[in-house]
C-alpha positions as CSV (number, residue, x, y, z in Angstrom):
1,X,-5.4,6.4,-6.4
2,X,-3.8,3.7,-8.6
3,X,-4.9,4.8,-12.1
4,X,-3.5,3.3,-15.2
5,X,-3.3,6.9,-16.8
6,X,0.4,7.0,-16.3
7,X,3.6,8.3,-18.0
8,X,6.6,6.0,-18.8
9,X,10.2,6.9,-19.2
10,X,10.9,5.8,-22.7
11,X,14.6,5.6,-22.4
12,X,17.4,6.0,-19.9
13,X,18.7,9.3,-18.6
14,X,22.3,10.1,-17.8
15,X,23.5,9.7,-14.3
16,X,22.5,8.5,-11.0
17,X,23.0,9.4,-7.2
18,X,21.7,8.2,-3.8
19,X,20.7,9.4,-0.4
20,X,21.9,8.1,3.0
21,X,20.6,8.6,6.5
22,X,22.6,11.0,8.8
23,X,22.1,9.3,12.1
24,X,24.6,12.1,13.4
25,X,25.0,15.6,12.3
26,X,28.1,14.9,10.1
27,X,28.1,14.8,6.4
28,X,28.3,11.7,4.2
29,X,31.5,11.0,2.3
30,X,31.5,10.6,-1.6
31,X,33.5,8.5,-3.9
32,X,35.7,11.3,-5.1
33,X,36.5,14.8,-3.9
34,X,34.3,17.6,-4.9
35,X,35.7,20.0,-7.4
36,X,34.9,23.7,-7.8
37,X,32.0,24.7,-10.2
38,X,31.2,27.7,-12.2
39,X,29.0,30.1,-10.2
40,X,25.3,29.8,-10.8
41,X,23.5,32.3,-12.9
42,X,23.2,35.2,-10.4
43,X,20.2,36.8,-12.2
44,X,18.0,33.7,-11.5
45,X,16.0,34.1,-8.3
46,X,13.7,31.1,-7.7
47,X,11.5,33.4,-5.4
48,X,11.2,36.0,-8.3
49,X,9.0,35.1,-11.2
50,X,10.5,38.0,-13.3
51,X,13.9,36.1,-13.4
52,X,12.4,32.7,-14.4
53,X,13.7,33.0,-17.9
54,X,17.3,32.8,-16.5
55,X,16.4,29.7,-14.5
56,X,16.4,26.0,-15.0
57,X,13.7,23.5,-14.1
58,X,14.2,20.0,-12.2
59,X,11.4,17.7,-12.7
60,X,11.3,15.4,-9.7
61,X,9.5,12.0,-9.6
62,X,9.0,9.7,-6.7
63,X,8.7,5.8,-6.8
64,X,9.3,2.8,-4.6
65,X,10.9,-0.5,-4.8
66,X,8.6,-3.6,-3.8
67,X,8.6,-4.3,0.0
68,X,6.7,-5.8,2.9
69,X,4.2,-2.9,3.3
70,X,0.6,-2.6,2.2
71,X,0.5,1.0,3.2
72,X,3.5,3.4,4.0
73,X,2.0,7.1,4.3
74,X,4.4,9.8,5.7
75,X,4.7,13.6,5.3
76,X,7.7,14.7,3.1
77,X,8.3,18.2,4.7
78,X,11.5,19.4,2.9
79,X,13.6,18.4,-0.2
80,X,16.6,20.6,-1.2
81,X,19.5,20.5,-3.6
82,X,22.9,22.0,-3.0
83,X,25.7,23.3,-5.4
84,X,29.3,22.7,-4.9
85,X,29.8,26.2,-3.6
86,X,27.2,25.6,-0.9
87,X,24.2,27.4,-2.3
88,X,21.0,25.6,-1.1
89,X,17.9,25.7,-3.1
90,X,14.5,24.3,-1.6
91,X,12.6,22.5,-4.4
92,X,9.4,21.6,-2.4
93,X,7.0,24.7,-1.9
94,X,5.2,22.9,1.0
95,X,4.9,19.5,2.7
96,X,3.1,16.8,1.0
97,X,1.7,13.4,2.2
98,X,2.8,10.4,0.3
99,X,1.9,6.8,0.4
100,X,5.0,5.1,-1.0
101,X,3.4,1.8,-1.6
102,X,1.3,3.4,-4.4
103,X,4.5,3.8,-6.5
104,X,5.9,0.2,-6.8
105,X,4.8,0.1,-10.4
106,X,4.8,3.8,-11.4
107,X,6.3,7.1,-10.7
108,X,4.6,10.2,-9.5
109,X,5.8,13.6,-10.6
110,X,6.4,15.4,-7.3
111,X,7.6,18.9,-8.3
112,X,8.6,21.1,-11.2
113,X,11.2,23.2,-9.4
114,X,12.6,26.4,-10.6
115,X,16.3,26.5,-9.8
116,X,19.5,28.4,-10.8
117,X,21.6,26.8,-13.6
118,X,24.2,24.9,-11.9
119,X,26.0,21.5,-11.1
120,X,24.2,20.1,-8.1
121,X,26.1,17.9,-5.8
122,X,24.2,17.4,-2.6
123,X,20.9,17.9,-0.8
124,X,18.5,16.8,1.9
125,X,15.1,15.3,2.3
126,X,13.1,15.3,5.5
127,X,10.3,12.8,6.4
128,X,7.9,13.3,9.2
129,X,6.4,10.3,11.0
130,X,4.2,12.0,13.5
131,X,1.0,11.2,11.7
132,X,2.3,8.3,9.7
133,X,-0.1,5.4,8.5
134,X,2.1,2.2,8.2
135,X,0.7,-1.3,7.7
136,X,2.3,-4.7,6.8
137,X,0.7,-7.8,5.8
138,X,0.2,-10.4,8.4
139,X,-1.7,-13.7,7.6
140,X,-3.3,-11.8,4.7
141,X,-4.6,-8.9,6.7
142,X,-3.2,-5.4,7.2
143,X,-1.5,-5.0,10.6
144,X,-0.6,-1.5,11.9
145,X,3.2,-1.0,12.3
146,X,5.4,1.6,14.1
147,X,8.6,2.7,12.4
148,X,11.6,2.8,14.7
149,X,15.2,3.7,14.4
150,X,17.8,0.9,14.8
151,X,17.6,1.2,18.6
152,X,14.0,0.6,18.7
153,X,12.9,4.4,19.4
154,X,9.8,5.4,17.3
155,X,10.8,7.8,14.5
156,X,9.3,11.3,14.6
157,X,11.4,13.1,11.9
158,X,14.2,11.8,9.8
159,X,16.6,13.9,7.6
160,X,18.5,12.1,5.0
161,X,21.3,13.9,3.2
162,X,22.0,13.5,-0.6
163,X,25.5,13.0,-1.6
164,X,26.6,12.8,-5.3
165,X,29.8,11.4,-6.4
166,X,32.1,13.5,-8.6
167,X,31.1,11.6,-11.8
168,X,27.2,11.4,-11.0
169,X,26.0,15.0,-10.6
170,X,22.8,16.7,-11.6
171,X,23.5,19.4,-14.4
172,X,20.8,22.0,-14.7
173,X,20.9,24.5,-17.7
174,X,18.8,27.5,-18.5
175,X,15.5,26.8,-20.4
176,X,15.9,23.0,-20.4
177,X,14.3,20.7,-17.8
178,X,16.5,18.2,-16.0
179,X,15.0,15.0,-14.6
180,X,15.5,13.2,-11.3
181,X,13.6,10.1,-9.8
182,X,13.7,9.4,-6.1
183,X,13.2,5.7,-5.2
184,X,12.6,5.1,-1.5
185,X,13.5,1.3,-1.3
186,X,11.2,0.1,1.5
187,X,12.5,-3.5,1.3
188,X,16.1,-2.5,1.7
189,X,15.3,0.2,4.3
190,X,13.4,-1.8,6.9
191,X,13.5,-5.0,9.0
192,X,9.9,-5.9,9.7
193,X,8.7,-7.9,12.8
194,X,5.0,-8.9,12.5
195,X,4.8,-10.7,15.9
196,X,4.3,-7.7,18.3
197,X,1.2,-5.6,18.3
198,X,1.5,-3.2,16.7
199,X,4.3,-4.6,14.3
200,X,7.6,-2.8,14.1
201,X,9.7,-1.7,11.2
202,X,13.3,-1.0,12.2
203,X,14.5,1.5,9.6
204,X,17.8,2.1,7.9
205,X,16.4,4.5,5.3
206,X,17.8,4.1,1.8
207,X,16.6,6.4,-0.9
208,X,18.1,6.2,-4.4
209,X,17.8,9.2,-6.6
210,X,18.4,8.5,-10.2
211,X,18.8,10.9,-13.2
212,X,18.9,7.7,-15.1
213,X,16.5,5.2,-13.6
214,X,17.4,1.4,-14.0
215,X,13.9,0.4,-14.2
216,X,11.4,2.0,-16.6
217,X,8.2,2.7,-14.7
218,X,4.9,4.3,-15.6
219,X,4.6,8.0,-14.5
220,X,1.5,9.8,-13.2
221,X,0.9,13.6,-13.1
222,X,-1.9,15.5,-11.3
223,X,-2.9,19.1,-11.0
224,X,-5.5,21.8,-11.8
225,X,-5.6,23.0,-15.4
226,X,-3.9,26.2,-16.3
227,X,-4.5,26.6,-19.9
228,X,-5.2,24.6,-23.2
229,X,-3.5,25.3,-26.5
230,X,-5.7,23.3,-29.0
231,X,-3.6,24.3,-32.1
232,X,-0.5,22.8,-30.4
233,X,-2.5,19.8,-29.0
234,X,-1.1,20.5,-25.4
235,X,-2.4,21.7,-22.1
236,X,-0.5,23.0,-18.9
237,X,-1.3,22.0,-15.2
238,X,-0.2,23.5,-11.9
239,X,1.3,20.4,-10.4
240,X,-0.2,19.0,-7.2
241,X,1.0,15.6,-6.4
242,X,-0.3,12.9,-4.2
243,X,-3.9,14.1,-3.9
244,X,-2.9,17.5,-2.5
245,X,-5.7,19.8,-2.6
246,X,-3.6,23.1,-2.2
247,X,-0.3,24.4,-3.3
248,X,1.6,24.9,-6.6
249,X,4.5,22.6,-7.3
250,X,5.3,24.1,-10.7
251,X,3.8,24.0,-14.2
252,X,4.0,21.1,-16.5
253,X,3.0,20.9,-20.2
254,X,1.2,17.8,-21.2
255,X,1.1,16.9,-25.0
256,X,-1.8,15.0,-26.5
257,X,-2.3,13.0,-29.7
258,X,-5.2,11.9,-31.9
259,X,-5.5,8.7,-29.8
260,X,-5.2,10.2,-26.3
261,X,-8.2,9.1,-24.2
262,X,-10.2,11.6,-22.2
263,X,-12.7,11.1,-19.6
264,X,-14.2,14.6,-18.5
265,X,-16.9,14.8,-16.0
266,X,-17.9,11.2,-16.7
267,X,-18.0,11.7,-20.5
268,X,-15.4,10.0,-22.8
269,X,-13.7,11.6,-25.7
270,X,-10.7,10.8,-27.9
271,X,-8.1,13.1,-29.3
272,X,-8.8,16.7,-30.4
273,X,-12.4,16.3,-29.2
274,X,-11.2,15.6,-25.7
275,X,-8.8,18.5,-25.7
276,X,-11.7,20.8,-26.8
277,X,-13.8,19.5,-24.0
278,X,-11.0,20.1,-21.5
279,X,-10.6,23.7,-22.7
280,X,-14.4,24.1,-22.2
281,X,-14.1,22.9,-18.7
282,X,-11.9,25.9,-18.0
283,X,-8.8,26.7,-15.7
284,X,-8.8,25.1,-12.3
285,X,-10.4,21.9,-13.6
286,X,-8.8,19.0,-11.6
287,X,-6.8,16.6,-14.0
288,X,-4.9,13.3,-13.8
289,X,-2.8,12.3,-16.8
290,X,-0.5,9.6,-18.1
291,X,1.5,8.5,-21.1
292,X,5.2,8.6,-22.2
293,X,8.1,10.9,-21.9
294,X,10.5,11.7,-24.7
295,X,13.6,12.3,-23.0
296,X,15.6,14.0,-25.8
297,X,12.7,16.4,-26.4
298,X,11.7,16.7,-22.8
299,X,8.1,16.2,-23.8
300,X,5.2,14.3,-22.1
301,X,2.6,12.9,-24.2
302,X,-0.6,11.6,-22.5
303,X,-2.3,8.4,-23.2
304,X,-5.1,9.0,-20.8
305,X,-6.5,12.1,-19.2
306,X,-9.1,12.2,-16.4
307,X,-10.6,15.6,-15.6
308,X,-13.3,17.3,-13.6
309,X,-15.5,15.0,-11.5
310,X,-13.9,11.9,-13.2
311,X,-10.9,12.5,-11.0
312,X,-11.2,10.4,-7.8
313,X,-12.2,12.4,-4.8
314,X,-13.6,15.3,-6.7
315,X,-17.3,15.9,-6.2
316,X,-17.7,12.2,-5.0
317,X,-15.8,9.9,-2.6
318,X,-13.5,7.2,-4.1
319,X,-12.0,3.9,-3.1
320,X,-8.9,2.3,-4.7
321,X,-8.0,-1.3,-4.1
322,X,-8.5,-5.0,-5.3
323,X,-11.8,-6.9,-5.3
324,X,-11.3,-10.0,-3.1
325,X,-14.9,-11.2,-3.0
326,X,-18.2,-10.6,-4.6
327,X,-21.7,-11.5,-3.3
328,X,-24.2,-10.4,-6.0
329,X,-23.9,-6.5,-6.2
330,X,-21.7,-6.3,-3.2
331,X,-17.9,-6.2,-3.7
332,X,-15.3,-6.5,-1.0
333,X,-12.3,-4.3,-1.7
334,X,-9.1,-5.0,0.2
335,X,-6.0,-2.9,0.6
336,X,-8.3,0.1,0.1
337,X,-7.4,3.7,0.0
338,X,-10.3,5.9,0.8
339,X,-10.4,9.4,-1.0
340,X,-13.2,11.4,0.6
341,X,-14.4,14.5,-1.4
342,X,-14.0,16.8,1.7
343,X,-11.0,15.6,3.5
344,X,-7.6,13.8,3.1
345,X,-7.2,10.2,1.9
346,X,-6.7,7.3,4.4
347,X,-6.1,3.7,4.4
348,X,-8.6,1.0,5.3
349,X,-8.0,-2.6,4.6
350,X,-11.6,-3.7,3.8
351,X,-14.4,-1.7,2.1
352,X,-17.7,-3.2,1.1
353,X,-19.0,-1.6,-2.2
354,X,-22.5,-1.8,-3.5
355,X,-22.9,-1.5,-7.3
356,X,-26.1,-1.5,-9.4
357,X,-27.5,-1.2,-12.9
358,X,-26.7,2.5,-13.1
359,X,-23.1,2.1,-12.0
360,X,-20.8,3.0,-15.0
361,X,-18.1,0.4,-15.5
362,X,-15.0,1.1,-17.8
363,X,-11.7,-0.3,-18.4
364,X,-8.4,1.7,-18.9
365,X,-7.9,2.4,-22.5
366,X,-11.3,1.3,-23.4
367,X,-14.1,3.8,-22.9
368,X,-16.9,1.3,-23.6
369,X,-19.5,0.9,-20.7
370,X,-19.0,-2.7,-19.8
371,X,-21.7,-3.2,-17.1
372,X,-21.1,-4.5,-13.5
373,X,-20.7,-8.2,-14.5
374,X,-17.2,-7.2,-15.8
375,X,-15.9,-6.8,-12.2
376,X,-14.5,-10.0,-11.1
377,X,-12.1,-11.3,-8.2
378,X,-8.7,-9.8,-8.3
379,X,-9.6,-6.9,-10.3
380,X,-7.8,-3.6,-9.5
381,X,-10.3,-0.7,-9.3
382,X,-11.0,2.8,-8.7
383,X,-14.5,3.3,-7.5
384,X,-16.4,6.7,-7.3
385,X,-19.6,7.0,-5.2
386,X,-20.5,7.9,-1.6
387,X,-19.6,6.5,1.8
388,X,-22.7,5.4,3.7
389,X,-23.7,3.7,6.8
390,X,-22.6,4.2,10.5
391,X,-19.4,2.2,10.1
392,X,-18.0,5.0,7.9
393,X,-17.4,7.3,10.7
394,X,-15.4,4.6,12.7
395,X,-11.8,4.3,11.5
396,X,-11.5,1.0,13.4
397,X,-14.6,-0.6,12.0
398,X,-13.7,-4.0,10.3
399,X,-15.6,-2.8,7.1
400,X,-16.7,0.5,5.6
401,X,-19.7,0.7,3.6
402,X,-19.6,2.4,0.2
403,X,-22.5,3.3,-2.3
404,X,-21.6,3.1,-5.9
405,X,-25.0,2.5,-7.4
406,X,-25.1,5.9,-9.1
407,X,-21.3,6.1,-9.4
408,X,-18.7,4.5,-11.5
409,X,-15.9,1.8,-11.6
410,X,-12.8,2.1,-13.6
411,X,-10.9,-1.2,-13.9
412,X,-7.0,-1.1,-14.0
413,X,-4.3,-3.5,-15.3
414,X,-3.9,-6.1,-12.5
415,X,-0.7,-7.9,-11.8
416,X,-0.4,-11.6,-11.2
417,X,2.5,-13.7,-10.1
418,X,2.8,-17.5,-9.9
419,X,4.5,-20.6,-11.2
420,X,3.9,-22.1,-14.5
421,X,2.1,-25.5,-14.5
422,X,1.6,-26.0,-18.2
423,X,1.8,-24.1,-21.4
424,X,-0.4,-24.7,-24.6
425,X,-0.7,-22.1,-27.5
426,X,-2.8,-19.1,-26.3
427,X,-2.9,-20.2,-22.6
428,X,-0.6,-20.6,-19.6
429,X,-2.0,-22.4,-16.6
430,X,-0.2,-21.3,-13.4
431,X,-0.1,-22.0,-9.6
432,X,-1.3,-18.4,-8.6
433,X,0.8,-16.9,-5.7
434,X,-0.4,-13.3,-5.5
435,X,-2.4,-10.6,-7.2
436,X,-1.0,-7.0,-6.9
437,X,1.5,-8.4,-4.2
438,X,-1.3,-9.6,-2.0
439,X,-1.3,-13.4,-1.2
440,X,-3.9,-15.4,-3.1
441,X,-5.3,-16.9,0.1
442,X,-7.3,-13.8,0.8
443,X,-9.2,-14.0,-2.5
444,X,-12.5,-15.8,-2.7
445,X,-13.1,-17.0,-6.3
446,X,-16.7,-18.3,-5.7
447,X,-18.9,-17.3,-8.6
448,X,-16.2,-16.5,-11.1
449,X,-16.9,-19.6,-13.3
450,X,-20.0,-20.2,-15.6
451,X,-20.7,-22.9,-13.2
452,X,-19.4,-23.6,-9.7
453,X,-17.3,-26.5,-11.2
454,X,-15.2,-24.1,-13.2
455,X,-14.6,-21.3,-10.8
456,X,-11.1,-20.0,-10.8
457,X,-8.8,-22.3,-9.1
458,X,-5.6,-20.7,-7.7
459,X,-3.9,-24.1,-8.0
460,X,-4.5,-24.2,-11.8
461,X,-5.3,-20.5,-12.7
462,X,-5.9,-20.2,-16.5
463,X,-4.2,-17.1,-18.2
464,X,-5.2,-16.4,-21.7
465,X,-2.3,-15.2,-23.7
466,X,-3.7,-14.7,-27.1
467,X,-0.9,-14.2,-29.6
468,X,1.8,-13.4,-27.0
469,X,4.8,-15.7,-27.3
470,X,5.1,-18.5,-24.8
471,X,8.2,-20.2,-26.2
472,X,10.4,-19.3,-23.4
473,X,8.1,-20.5,-20.6
474,X,8.8,-23.6,-18.6
475,X,6.9,-25.6,-16.0
476,X,8.1,-24.9,-12.5
477,X,9.4,-21.5,-13.3
478,X,8.1,-18.0,-12.1
479,X,5.9,-16.0,-14.2
480,X,4.3,-12.5,-14.1
481,X,1.3,-11.5,-16.0
482,X,-0.5,-8.1,-16.4
483,X,-4.1,-7.9,-17.7
484,X,-7.7,-8.1,-16.5
485,X,-9.7,-10.9,-14.7
486,X,-12.3,-12.4,-16.9
487,X,-15.8,-11.0,-16.3
488,X,-17.5,-12.4,-13.2
489,X,-19.3,-15.7,-13.9
490,X,-17.6,-16.0,-17.4
491,X,-14.5,-18.0,-16.7
492,X,-12.6,-20.1,-18.0
493,X,-10.2,-18.7,-18.9
494,X,-9.7,-16.9,-15.7
495,X,-7.6,-14.0,-16.8
496,X,-6.8,-12.1,-20.0
497,X,-3.2,-11.5,-20.1
498,X,-1.9,-8.4,-22.0
499,X,1.7,-8.8,-21.0
500,X,3.5,-12.0,-19.9
501,X,6.9,-12.0,-18.3
502,X,8.8,-15.4,-18.2
503,X,11.1,-16.4,-15.4
504,X,14.3,-15.4,-17.1
505,X,13.1,-11.6,-17.0
506,X,11.6,-11.7,-13.6
507,X,13.6,-9.2,-11.5
508,X,14.9,-10.8,-8.4
509,X,15.8,-9.1,-4.9
510,X,18.3,-10.4,-2.4
511,X,17.9,-9.3,1.2
512,X,20.3,-10.5,3.9
513,X,21.0,-9.5,7.5
514,X,23.5,-10.4,10.1
515,X,21.7,-9.3,13.3
516,X,22.1,-6.2,15.5
517,X,25.9,-6.9,15.9
518,X,26.6,-7.8,12.3
519,X,29.5,-10.0,11.3
520,X,33.0,-9.2,10.4
521,X,33.2,-12.0,7.8
522,X,30.0,-11.8,5.7
523,X,31.7,-13.0,2.4
524,X,34.0,-15.9,1.8
525,X,35.8,-13.8,-0.9
526,X,35.5,-10.3,-2.3
527,X,37.0,-9.4,-5.7
528,X,36.5,-8.1,-9.3
529,X,34.8,-11.5,-10.1
530,X,32.1,-11.1,-7.4
531,X,31.1,-11.4,-3.8
532,X,30.9,-14.9,-2.6
533,X,28.4,-15.0,0.4
534,X,29.0,-17.3,3.5
535,X,25.5,-18.7,3.3
536,X,26.0,-20.6,6.6
537,X,27.3,-17.7,8.6
538,X,26.1,-18.1,12.2
539,X,25.0,-14.4,12.4
540,X,22.5,-14.6,9.6
541,X,19.1,-13.5,10.9
542,X,15.5,-13.8,9.6
543,X,16.3,-11.6,6.6
544,X,18.0,-14.2,4.4
545,X,15.9,-14.6,1.1
546,X,16.1,-14.1,-2.7
547,X,12.7,-13.1,-3.9
548,X,12.2,-14.2,-7.6
549,X,8.7,-13.2,-8.6
550,X,6.5,-15.1,-6.2
551,X,9.3,-17.6,-5.0
552,X,11.2,-17.0,-1.7
553,X,14.5,-18.9,-1.7
554,X,16.1,-19.3,1.7
555,X,19.8,-18.7,1.3
556,X,20.8,-20.9,4.3
557,X,19.1,-23.9,2.6
558,X,21.0,-23.8,-0.6
559,X,23.5,-26.6,-1.4
560,X,26.3,-24.1,-2.1
561,X,27.4,-20.5,-1.3
562,X,25.7,-17.8,-3.5
563,X,27.9,-15.7,-5.8
564,X,26.9,-12.2,-6.4
565,X,28.3,-10.7,-9.8
566,X,27.8,-7.3,-11.6
567,X,26.0,-7.4,-14.9
568,X,28.0,-7.1,-18.0
569,X,26.3,-4.2,-19.6
570,X,24.1,-1.3,-18.6
571,X,24.2,1.0,-15.7
572,X,24.8,-0.1,-12.2
573,X,25.0,1.4,-8.7
574,X,26.9,0.2,-5.7
575,X,26.9,1.6,-2.4
576,X,28.6,1.3,1.2
577,X,26.5,2.8,3.9
578,X,27.1,3.4,7.5
579,X,24.9,5.4,10.0
580,X,26.7,8.7,9.0
581,X,27.9,8.3,5.6
582,X,27.4,6.8,2.1
583,X,29.9,6.0,-0.6
584,X,28.7,5.6,-4.1
585,X,30.1,3.7,-7.0
586,X,29.2,3.0,-10.6
587,X,32.3,0.8,-11.1
588,X,32.2,-2.6,-9.6
589,X,36.0,-2.8,-9.2
590,X,36.1,0.5,-7.2
591,X,33.2,-0.8,-4.9
592,X,34.8,-4.1,-4.0
593,X,38.2,-2.5,-3.4
594,X,36.5,-0.2,-0.8
595,X,34.4,-3.0,0.6
596,X,37.4,-5.2,1.0
597,X,39.4,-2.5,2.7
598,X,36.4,-1.6,5.0
599,X,35.9,-5.1,6.2
600,X,39.1,-5.2,8.1
601,X,38.2,-7.7,10.9
602,X,36.9,-4.9,13.1
603,X,34.1,-3.2,11.0
604,X,31.0,-5.6,10.8
605,X,28.4,-5.7,8.1
606,X,24.8,-5.5,9.4
607,X,22.8,-6.1,6.1
608,X,23.0,-6.1,2.4
609,X,20.6,-5.9,-0.5
610,X,20.8,-6.5,-4.2
611,X,18.5,-6.3,-7.2
612,X,19.0,-8.0,-10.5
613,X,18.5,-11.6,-11.9
614,X,19.0,-14.8,-10.2
615,X,19.9,-18.2,-11.8
616,X,18.8,-21.0,-9.4
617,X,20.7,-23.7,-11.4
618,X,24.1,-21.9,-11.0
619,X,23.3,-20.1,-7.7
620,X,24.6,-16.9,-9.3
621,X,22.9,-13.6,-8.6
622,X,23.7,-10.9,-11.4
623,X,23.1,-7.4,-9.9
624,X,22.7,-3.9,-11.2
625,X,22.2,-2.7,-7.7
626,X,24.1,-3.7,-4.4
627,X,24.1,-2.0,-1.1
628,X,26.1,-3.0,2.1
629,X,25.4,-1.5,5.4
630,X,28.4,-1.4,7.8
631,X,28.5,-0.9,11.5
632,X,31.7,1.0,12.1
633,X,32.9,0.9,15.8
634,X,32.4,3.9,18.0
635,X,35.4,6.3,18.3
């Protein structure tokens, strides 16, 4: 479910750490030696509720960096933290099934773990692939993929060890929540080959866990209602993440305000009226909430709350995806996650949905009933209704039929990326490349215009920008927009933009590989002033691009070698990873000193990734994250 009810980190936290794959049984090495800590509070026993007042809490969220996958669903079976004196605390009460691609634009709160007050320096996370659902995009369609290790053996279960450097530890104190965000960087962790059937994704798992996330993201929280305190304008849920129907992942308090939007059992409310309706619904009522996090006060305040039958998969089946075509009252939804009311969610690329006059259509943060004509091409939706037709029992059917004629459609903020053509006051015309990371070629814009002559044209897609400033936009540069497609049959303009991001602020990603054997000379120079890539190194493989918004830049086709430099301000994370260790740095000088010493003419670099901003005119990549994977020779 990709609902816009979300929570957002409102300011950075304090430290960061990362996770590395242990291909062998040995432990990873840190940047500094581990020093002794004060013993944890002995009276806190996470298994004994009577001692909870002596314990601390860790709120753990999960997110993902953008990658090549349209679905990446695996089971997380274990997540533990470890103190310096070796005490191990399990933070996950039971296994949970996660689709990491749901979390490119948001963070889901995974657990509110009760732990002893201590300084935590290590831990492990275990992923199980036995029942995985992994799909990549191939020519616009979803193609099943098998995740393998670097030797080509399909993964069954992988344990990744957390190692924290001496200066970047997780501090937990009694009575005050600590915050941790896990980022499974799918793009940095896999080399995808879409040619074979099924496709393959060779994994070099790389999970970054940040107490101080570099990127602010929306956050989502789910769980059954525990209690409501109308006087304090708050309620408590028993956390159940990722559509889990069972288990208790800890209690979380959600604050509300006089502008919090509620939808409870299909009825809309605002503020105190909604909180009263939630109280009337009673304990055990399913909820999904989102809003903002005040880090200093450790308080969540919800912008939107869904409860009862308004939660997808409760009482009615649900479908989440993007509308790629419309024929009258029939919508084709692609990239669909199907959430049955009686069993677990699963992925199916195409679902045909029928809507009708009795279908309730609303937009996030707008409870007005808009009617079915509001649903146009590209729109991100959550649809509640009922699966119907013989095709629904066949997981391999090209299409699944879904009846929403007596159901509802909730429209979410939709993300565009493209290249600027022209800019005039109140409007940017762009060459549209993708919608919610799916290539524009799969979308059929027939019927979007007031007449066929003015149907939306991806080559000149008209984005209304209202009073948003367009002074920094330039023709030929990348652009990202968030908003809603214009109602079906009402274009132009084609899209109503709420947020516009110009090319200078479009985050870029660099991914580079040097083949299975790697190269001992990936850089022409390594020093405090940066890493100068050898863009013409003969070992460079198919992974050799900078992605800037919708633009892919082939490093081997650039006129000069690319310089990678650290940004001047803000937090940064640099890592040197091998199959059995991970060394972390927040200081670039320390990082390049280690990297230079490690590349001794024998050790080879297999791959690297970086995230930051790219200036095409100077061919300089300014990074806040850099990771290099080394192939150390066997002993």
